N, C-alpha and C positions, 0 to 999 in steps of 0.2 A: 808643124809650123802654125797651123790654125789655132792650136791650143795656146801657143805663145802669144799670138795676136790677141786672142780672147782675154788672156790674163792681163796683158798690157792695157787693153781697152777697159777692162773692169777697174783696174787700179787708177787709170786716168779719170774715169767717171767718178770714182770715189774721191779723188783729189779735188775735182771740180765741185762736188757736193760739199765737202768739208770746207773748201774756200768760201762758198756761199754762206755756210753756217757761221764761219769765223767773221765774215763781214757783217752779217746780221747781228751777231753778238756784240761786235764793236759798236754798231749803231745804237743798240739797246743798252750798252754799258754792262753787259753780262760777262764778267771777267772769267768765271769758272767755265762757261760754255766756250768762250773764246780759246781758253787754254786747252780744253778738250779737243776742239777742232784743229788747233795747231798740232797737237800730238798725233791725232788720227791722220792728218794730211801728211805728216812726216813719215808715218808708218807706211802709207801707200807709196810715197815717193821712194822710200828705200826699197820697197818691193819691186817697183819698176826698174830701179837701178840694178837690183840683183839679177833681173832677167836679162837685160841687154848690155850693161856697162861692164867694162873691165874693172878690176880692183883699183887701178890708178884713177880711172874716170870717176868711180864712186867716191874716192877720197877727195878728189878735186871739187866735186859738187857739194860735199858735206862740210867743207872748210869754210 
């Protein structure tokens, strides 16, 4: 159980980090970094969903 919580915590922290990178890149007008941040944030969002959401819930979030 603690491993699952740690994994979720890690991915949520990464999502927060990449969101801040994305916002900073938007402010600076850096399109490439903004796209990278979006891609990385989605990767961690999908990882969190894979840990705790059912397949139907995962589909609903990604649509």
